[in-house]
C-alpha positions as CSV (number, residue, x, y, z in Angstrom):
1,X,0.0,0.0,0.0
2,X,1.2,3.5,-0.9
3,X,0.9,6.6,1.3
4,X,-1.8,8.0,-1.0
5,X,-3.8,4.9,-0.8
6,X,-3.7,4.8,2.9
7,X,-4.7,8.5,3.0
8,X,-7.8,7.7,1.1
9,X,-8.6,4.7,3.2
10,X,-8.3,6.8,6.4
11,X,-11.1,9.0,5.1
12,X,-13.5,6.1,5.7
13,X,-15.2,5.4,9.0
14,X,-13.5,2.6,10.8
15,X,-14.2,0.3,13.8
16,X,-11.6,-1.7,15.7
17,X,-11.8,-4.7,13.3
18,X,-11.1,-2.4,10.3
19,X,-8.2,-0.7,12.1
20,X,-6.6,-4.0,13.1
21,X,-6.9,-5.3,9.5
22,X,-5.2,-2.1,8.2
23,X,-2.5,-2.4,10.9
24,X,-1.9,-6.0,9.8
25,X,-1.5,-5.1,6.1
26,X,0.8,-2.3,6.9
27,X,3.0,-4.3,9.3
28,X,3.2,-7.3,7.1
29,X,3.7,-5.4,3.9
30,X,6.5,-3.1,2.6
31,X,4.8,0.0,3.9
32,X,7.1,2.6,5.4
33,X,5.6,3.2,8.9
34,X,7.3,6.7,9.0
35,X,4.6,7.6,6.5
36,X,1.9,6.4,8.9
37,X,3.5,8.4,11.7
38,X,3.5,11.5,9.5
39,X,-0.2,11.1,8.9
40,X,-0.8,11.3,12.6
41,X,0.1,15.1,12.4
42,X,-2.1,15.8,9.3
43,X,-5.5,17.4,8.8
44,X,-8.4,16.9,9.3
45,X,-8.1,15.7,12.9
46,X,-10.3,12.7,12.4
47,X,-7.9,11.4,9.7
48,X,-4.9,11.9,12.1
49,X,-6.8,10.1,14.9
50,X,-7.4,7.1,12.7
51,X,-3.7,7.0,11.7
52,X,-2.7,7.2,15.4
53,X,-5.2,4.3,16.3
54,X,-3.7,2.2,13.6
55,X,-0.2,3.1,14.8
56,X,-1.2,2.0,18.4
57,X,-2.5,-1.3,17.0
58,X,0.8,-1.9,15.2
59,X,2.7,-1.4,18.4
60,X,0.3,-3.7,20.2
61,X,0.2,-6.5,17.7
62,X,3.5,-6.1,15.8
63,X,5.9,-4.4,18.3
64,X,8.9,-5.6,16.3
65,X,7.7,-3.4,13.4
66,X,6.9,-0.5,15.5
67,X,10.2,-0.5,17.1
68,X,11.7,0.4,13.8
69,X,10.2,3.9,14.0
70,X,10.3,4.2,17.8
71,X,13.0,7.0,17.9
72,X,11.3,9.1,15.4
73,X,8.1,8.6,17.3
74,X,9.8,9.9,20.4
75,X,11.3,12.8,18.5
76,X,8.0,13.9,17.1
77,X,5.8,13.4,20.2
78,X,6.1,17.0,21.5
79,X,4.7,18.2,18.2
80,X,1.4,16.3,18.7
81,X,-1.4,18.7,19.6
82,X,-4.3,16.5,18.5
83,X,-5.9,15.3,21.7
84,X,-7.3,12.1,20.2
85,X,-3.8,11.3,18.8
86,X,-2.2,12.1,22.2
87,X,-4.4,9.4,23.8
88,X,-3.0,6.8,21.4
89,X,0.6,8.1,21.6
90,X,0.5,7.9,25.4
91,X,-0.8,4.3,25.3
92,X,2.2,3.4,23.2
93,X,4.6,5.2,25.5
94,X,3.0,3.4,28.6
95,X,4.1,0.2,26.9
96,X,7.7,1.3,26.4
97,X,8.2,2.7,29.9
98,X,6.5,-0.1,31.8
99,X,8.9,-1.9,34.3
100,X,7.8,-5.3,32.8
101,X,8.0,-4.3,29.2
102,X,9.3,-7.1,26.9
103,X,12.7,-6.9,25.4
104,X,11.4,-5.7,22.0
105,X,10.4,-2.5,23.8
106,X,13.0,-2.3,26.6
107,X,16.0,-2.4,24.1
108,X,15.0,0.6,22.0
109,X,13.8,2.5,25.0
110,X,17.1,1.9,26.7
111,X,19.0,3.4,23.8
112,X,17.4,6.9,24.4
113,X,19.9,9.3,25.7
114,X,19.3,11.1,29.0
115,X,18.6,14.3,27.1
116,X,15.9,12.5,25.0
117,X,14.3,11.1,28.2
118,X,14.4,14.5,29.9
119,X,12.6,16.0,26.9
120,X,10.1,13.3,27.0
121,X,9.4,14.0,30.7
122,X,9.1,17.7,29.9
123,X,6.5,16.9,27.2
124,X,4.5,14.6,29.4
125,X,4.4,17.2,32.2
126,X,3.3,19.8,29.6
127,X,0.4,17.6,28.6
128,X,-0.4,16.8,32.3
129,X,-0.8,20.5,33.4
130,X,-2.5,21.7,30.2
131,X,-6.1,22.4,31.4
132,X,-7.4,21.4,27.9
133,X,-5.9,17.9,28.2
134,X,-8.7,15.2,28.3
135,X,-8.8,12.9,31.3
136,X,-8.1,9.9,29.1
137,X,-4.8,11.4,28.1
138,X,-4.0,12.8,31.5
139,X,-4.3,9.4,33.4
140,X,-2.0,7.8,30.8
141,X,0.5,10.6,31.2
142,X,0.4,10.0,35.0
143,X,1.3,6.4,34.5
144,X,4.1,7.2,32.1
145,X,5.7,9.7,34.5
146,X,5.3,7.2,37.4
147,X,7.1,4.6,35.2
148,X,9.9,7.1,34.5
149,X,10.3,8.1,38.1
150,X,12.8,5.3,38.7
151,X,15.2,7.1,36.4
152,X,14.3,10.6,37.6
153,X,13.3,10.4,41.3
154,X,12.4,14.1,41.3
155,X,9.3,13.3,39.2
156,X,7.4,11.9,42.2
157,X,7.9,15.2,44.1
158,X,6.2,17.0,41.2
159,X,3.7,14.3,40.2
160,X,2.1,13.6,43.6
161,X,0.9,17.2,44.2
162,X,-0.6,17.2,40.6
163,X,-2.4,14.0,41.2
164,X,-3.8,15.3,44.5
165,X,-5.0,18.4,42.8
166,X,-6.8,16.4,40.0
167,X,-8.5,14.1,42.6
168,X,-10.3,17.1,44.2
169,X,-13.1,17.0,41.5
170,X,-11.7,14.3,39.2
171,X,-13.8,11.8,37.2
172,X,-14.1,8.1,38.1
173,X,-11.2,7.3,35.8
174,X,-9.0,10.0,37.5
175,X,-10.0,8.8,41.0
176,X,-9.1,5.2,40.2
177,X,-5.8,5.8,38.5
178,X,-4.8,8.7,40.8
179,X,-5.3,6.9,44.1
180,X,-3.6,3.8,42.7
181,X,-0.5,5.8,41.8
182,X,-0.4,7.8,45.0
183,X,-0.6,4.5,47.0
184,X,2.4,3.1,45.0
185,X,4.4,6.2,45.6
186,X,3.7,6.1,49.4
187,X,4.6,2.4,49.6
188,X,7.8,3.1,47.7
189,X,8.6,6.0,50.0
190,X,8.1,3.9,53.2
191,X,10.4,1.3,51.7
192,X,13.0,3.9,51.0
193,X,12.8,5.2,54.6
194,X,13.1,1.7,56.1
195,X,16.2,1.0,53.8
196,X,17.8,4.2,55.0
197,X,17.1,3.3,58.7
198,X,18.8,-0.1,58.3
199,X,21.9,1.7,56.8
200,X,22.1,4.2,59.6
């Protein structure tokens, strides 16, 4: 399939089955996934949304293929202003930052430089505090930042107050995810304190 053909296909209404079928054809064919990534930044927004949805499905079902464009995906992430696309982008990033991510994701993520990871953290905090960011994106961002807090311990100091702020009048999704992450951070903090006491 050529980029022009995909562009025309994205104009059609799609459900999950159609999206997975397109993802399979792209992943198993000779299609340059960089072209699909580029379409995630195009207009109209609904076309970009469908491209991002397909991209997420490729990462989910064919992570070996997605890993080939992972670095460019990370490079372009701060440019993404389409909120629907941000939701799919953050789902992908959650997979790569997860502590139990498989090697196919751990290896490319481990090759990011400290500077690249710091820029990634900055992008995620920007999305987190943006008042226009939808809850579905925000809760994903919270998970990503928590996942990256092992590399950057200061993240927890910034993230915890933000989560507590969102919990004041947050949705059910925010309440569930936020409380779970705060609990994890408190447990980790208590473990750190016990460790320091045993060393003193």
